[in-house]
C-alpha positions in Angstrom: 134.8 -183.6 125.4 133.4 -181.4 128.1 135.9 -178.6 127.4 135.2 -178.8 123.7 131.4 -178.6 124.3 131.9 -175.6 126.7 134.1 -173.7 124.3 132.6 -174.7 120.9 129.3 -176.5 121.5 130.5 -179.2 119.1 133.3 -181.7 118.6 134.3 -184.4 116.1 134.8 -187.9 117.5 136.4 -191.0 116.0 134.7 -194.4 116.8 136.2 -197.7 115.5 132.7 -199.2 115.6 131.5 -196.8 112.8 132.0 -197.7 109.1 131.6 -195.7 105.9 129.9 -198.8 104.4 127.1 -198.7 107.0 126.6 -195.0 106.5 126.6 -195.4 102.7 123.9 -198.2 102.9 121.9 -196.0 105.1 122.1 -193.0 102.8 121.2 -195.1 99.8 118.0 -196.4 101.4 117.0 -193.0 102.6 117.6 -191.4 99.1 115.4 -194.1 97.5 112.7 -193.6 100.1 112.5 -189.8 99.8 112.5 -190.1 96.0 108.9 -191.6 96.3 106.0 -189.5 95.4 104.7 -187.2 98.1 101.4 -189.1 98.3 103.3 -192.3 99.2 105.4 -190.5 101.8 102.3 -189.0 103.4 101.1 -192.4 104.4 103.9 -192.5 106.9 103.0 -189.2 108.6 101.9 -189.2 112.3 101.0 -185.6 113.1 98.9 -186.8 116.0 102.2 -187.8 117.7 103.8 -184.4 117.0 105.6 -186.0 114.1 107.9 -187.8 116.6 107.7 -191.0 114.5 107.5 -191.5 110.8 107.9 -188.8 108.1 107.6 -185.0 108.3 107.1 -183.6 104.8 108.7 -180.4 103.5 107.4 -177.0 104.6 106.1 -178.3 108.0 108.8 -177.6 110.6 109.6 -174.0 111.3 113.0 -172.9 112.7 112.6 -171.8 116.3 114.9 -168.8 115.9 112.4 -167.2 113.5 110.1 -166.4 116.5 112.5 -166.5 119.4 113.7 -163.1 120.7 116.8 -164.5 122.5 117.9 -166.2 119.2 117.2 -163.1 117.2 119.4 -161.1 119.6 122.3 -163.5 119.0 122.0 -162.9 115.2 121.9 -159.2 115.7 125.2 -159.3 117.6 127.0 -161.1 114.8 128.8 -159.2 112.1 126.8 -159.0 109.0 129.2 -161.3 107.1 129.0 -163.9 109.8 125.2 -164.1 110.2 123.0 -167.0 109.1 120.9 -166.7 105.9 117.8 -164.5 106.6 115.3 -166.7 108.6 112.8 -163.8 108.9 112.3 -163.9 105.2 112.1 -167.7 105.4 108.9 -169.8 106.0 108.9 -173.4 107.1 112.0 -175.5 106.2 111.8 -177.2 102.8 113.4 -180.3 104.2 111.7 -183.6 104.9 112.5 -185.8 107.9 112.0 -189.3 109.1 112.0 -190.2 112.8 112.9 -193.7 113.8 112.8 -194.5 117.5 115.9 -196.2 119.1 114.5 -196.6 122.6 114.5 -199.0 125.5 111.0 -199.4 127.0 110.8 -198.0 130.5 109.8 -200.5 133.3 107.3 -197.9 134.5 104.3 -196.1 133.1 105.6 -192.9 131.4 103.7 -189.7 131.8 104.5 -188.9 128.2 103.2 -191.8 126.0 103.0 -189.5 122.9 106.8 -189.2 123.0 107.2 -193.0 123.3 105.0 -194.4 120.5 105.8 -197.3 118.1 107.8 -196.9 114.9 106.5 -196.6 111.4 107.8 -198.9 108.7 107.3 -197.7 105.1 105.4 -200.3 103.0 107.8 -200.2 100.0 110.9 -200.8 102.3 109.6 -203.2 104.9 112.3 -205.8 104.2 115.3 -203.5 104.5 114.1 -200.5 106.6 114.4 -201.8 110.2 117.7 -203.7 109.6 119.4 -200.8 107.8 118.2 -198.1 110.2 118.8 -200.1 113.4 122.4 -201.0 112.3 123.4 -197.5 111.6 121.4 -196.1 114.5 123.0 -198.4 117.0 126.5 -197.2 115.8 125.4 -193.6 116.4 123.8 -194.4 119.7 126.8 -196.2 121.1 129.1 -193.3 120.0 127.0 -190.5 121.4 126.5 -192.4 124.7 130.3 -192.6 124.9 130.5 -188.8 124.5 127.8 -188.4 127.2 130.0 -190.5 129.6 133.2 -188.5 128.7 131.3 -185.2 129.1 130.1 -186.3 132.6 133.6 -187.2 133.7 135.0 -183.9 132.3 132.4 -181.9 134.3 133.4 -183.7 137.5 130.3 -186.0 137.6 130.0 -189.8 137.8 130.7 -191.4 134.5 127.1 -192.7 134.1 125.4 -189.5 135.3 124.0 -188.6 131.9 123.9 -192.0 130.3 121.8 -193.4 133.1 119.5 -190.3 133.0 118.9 -191.0 129.3 118.5 -194.8 129.5 114.8 -194.6 128.6 115.0 -191.5 126.6 112.9 -191.2 123.3 116.1 -191.3 121.2 115.6 -190.7 117.5 117.5 -191.7 114.4 116.4 -188.6 112.4 117.6 -188.4 108.8 116.6 -185.2 107.0 116.1 -185.0 103.2 116.4 -182.0 100.9 115.4 -182.3 97.2 118.3 -180.6 95.5 116.5 -180.6 92.1 113.7 -178.4 93.7 115.9 -176.6 96.3 119.4 -176.6 94.8 120.0 -172.9 94.1 122.8 -171.2 96.0 121.7 -169.6 99.3 118.6 -171.7 99.6 117.9 -172.4 103.3 117.3 -176.1 103.9 117.2 -175.9 107.7 117.0 -172.4 109.2 119.3 -171.2 112.0 118.4 -173.2 115.2 119.6 -175.3 118.1 118.4 -178.8 118.9 116.0 -179.5 121.7 117.5 -182.8 122.9 120.7 -183.6 124.9 123.3 -184.4 122.3 123.0 -184.6 118.5 125.4 -186.8 116.5 125.9 -186.7 112.7 127.5 -189.0 110.2 129.0 -187.7 107.0 126.5 -186.3 104.5 127.2 -186.7 100.8 126.6 -183.0 100.3 128.1 -180.1 102.2 126.0 -177.2 103.6 126.1 -177.4 107.5 127.3 -174.3 109.2 127.8 -174.0 113.0 128.6 -171.0 115.3 131.0 -171.8 118.1 130.4 -170.0 121.4 132.1 -166.6 121.6 133.8 -166.8 118.2 131.0 -165.0 116.3 132.1 -166.9 113.2 130.1 -168.9 110.8 132.0 -172.2 110.4 131.4 -174.6 107.5 131.5 -178.2 108.8 133.6 -180.8 107.2 133.6 -184.2 108.9 136.9 -186.1 107.9 136.4 -189.3 105.9 136.6 -192.6 107.9 135.2 -193.4 111.3 134.4 -189.8 112.3 131.2 -188.2 113.6 130.1 -184.7 114.6 128.5 -184.2 118.0 126.6 -181.0 119.0 125.2 -179.9 122.4 121.4 -179.7 122.7 119.0 -177.7 124.9 118.7 -180.5 127.5 122.5 -180.4 128.1 122.4 -176.6 128.3 119.6 -176.8 130.9 121.2 -179.4 133.1 124.5 -177.5 133.1 122.8 -174.2 133.8 124.2 -172.8 130.5 127.8 -173.8 131.2 127.4 -175.7 127.9 125.3 -173.9 125.4 123.2 -175.6 122.7 125.0 -175.4 119.4 123.5 -173.1 116.8 123.6 -174.2 113.2 121.9 -174.0 109.8 121.9 -176.1 106.6 122.1 -174.2 103.3 123.0 -174.6 99.7 126.5 -173.1 99.3 129.1 -173.2 96.5 130.5 -176.5 97.7 127.0 -178.0 97.8 126.5 -177.0 94.1 129.9 -178.5 93.2 129.0 -181.8 94.7 125.6 -181.7 92.9 127.3 -181.4 89.6 129.8 -184.1 90.5 127.0 -186.5 91.5 125.1 -185.8 88.4 128.1 -186.9 86.3 129.3 -189.8 88.4 125.9 -191.2 89.6 123.3 -190.1 87.0 120.8 -192.8 88.1 120.8 -191.7 91.8 118.3 -189.2 93.3 119.7 -185.8 93.9 118.6 -185.7 97.6 120.8 -184.5 100.5 120.4 -186.8 103.4 121.7 -185.8 106.8 122.7 -188.8 108.9 121.5 -187.5 112.3 120.7 -189.0 115.7 119.0 -187.1 118.5 119.9 -188.5 122.0 117.5 -187.5 124.8 117.3 -187.7 128.5 114.4 -189.9 129.7 111.0 -188.2 129.4 110.1 -188.6 133.1 113.5 -187.3 134.3 113.5 -184.1 136.4 115.4 -181.5 134.3 117.1 -178.9 136.5 120.5 -177.3 136.6 123.2 -179.1 138.6 124.2 -176.5 141.3 128.0 -176.6 140.9 127.7 -176.4 137.1 125.3 -173.5 137.3 127.7 -171.6 139.5 130.5 -172.2 136.9 128.1 -171.1 134.2 127.3 -167.9 136.0 131.0 -167.1 136.4 131.7 -167.8 132.7 128.7 -165.7 131.5 129.8 -162.8 133.7 133.3 -163.0 132.2 131.9 -163.1 128.7 129.4 -160.4 129.2 126.5 -162.8 128.5 123.0 -162.5 129.9 122.0 -165.1 132.5 119.3 -167.4 131.4 116.5 -169.0 133.5 116.4 -172.8 133.7 113.3 -173.8 135.6 112.8 -177.3 137.0 110.5 -179.4 134.8 110.2 -182.9 133.4 112.2 -183.6 130.2 108.9 -184.6 128.5 107.5 -181.1 129.3 110.6 -179.4 127.9 110.3 -181.5 124.7 106.6 -180.7 124.2 107.2 -177.0 124.8 109.9 -177.0 122.1 107.8 -178.9 119.7 105.0 -176.4 120.0 107.5 -173.6 119.2 108.6 -175.2 115.9 105.0 -176.0 114.9 105.2 -179.8 115.3 102.7 -180.1 118.1 99.5 -178.2 118.8 
């Protein structure tokens, strides 16, 4: 796991506890929810909490790379045919999102209460929402914590080094939704080129293709295809990059409408004409605890510097700060927190 994350920033894992049935039930509920009128969805917004619980409506979240010089330099270095779709001509993402907390309450007073607030349960789904999301979310959480343990061992650390540091993290089951009736034209950006701010992100299979990733040093835009069955995709986030001093880089990715997306849209229209044409991403953001001191581990930082020198990469600065500060800084960058 560690080698894959260092080399590619991502890996596919197989977990016997994960079932296609649970993922399917989850996708059905989320499709039905996001088919509600916007005025109904808006009741579940919590902008006062940086949208870190409840719904985020379309055209709210902005891809960080749009205004991040480091990220824009990465795009410039790619061959034209391998670049993401043009985020500079792109406004806020047209996707919606729902954040459902999957946290363990810390036995201490956190310095970041706005990142550890109670969940929102949609009125029209109050009987099925928590059971459905908790069942699928627990499968994802167990799987990604296993990857955190494997990664720690692979980096020469104690098995529980990362899992323990994230025990009280503000973990989020975070499905995104894209209306493919409104935004189903080829080359529409659903989620602009970006990396994730958390420690590890894990994805179940979506019903619609469209996720592209860029593996470190390949310079290639790679369409993601998660094999059917008990498989999940895991990507490195910014917290993992920070604590390893850049030995593992946060995985860059985008979600767009491509030819395969359009093919599945037509297939779903024929086979499931009564179902909403909404692309749900089955995503879970696993975080380190908000009050944890985030700083590079010295031995890993030394390995990172050697690797960057060999690859001709610029060295990054990773200052010591609380995880909660890092999260709040990132949320301001993507227009989710004032």
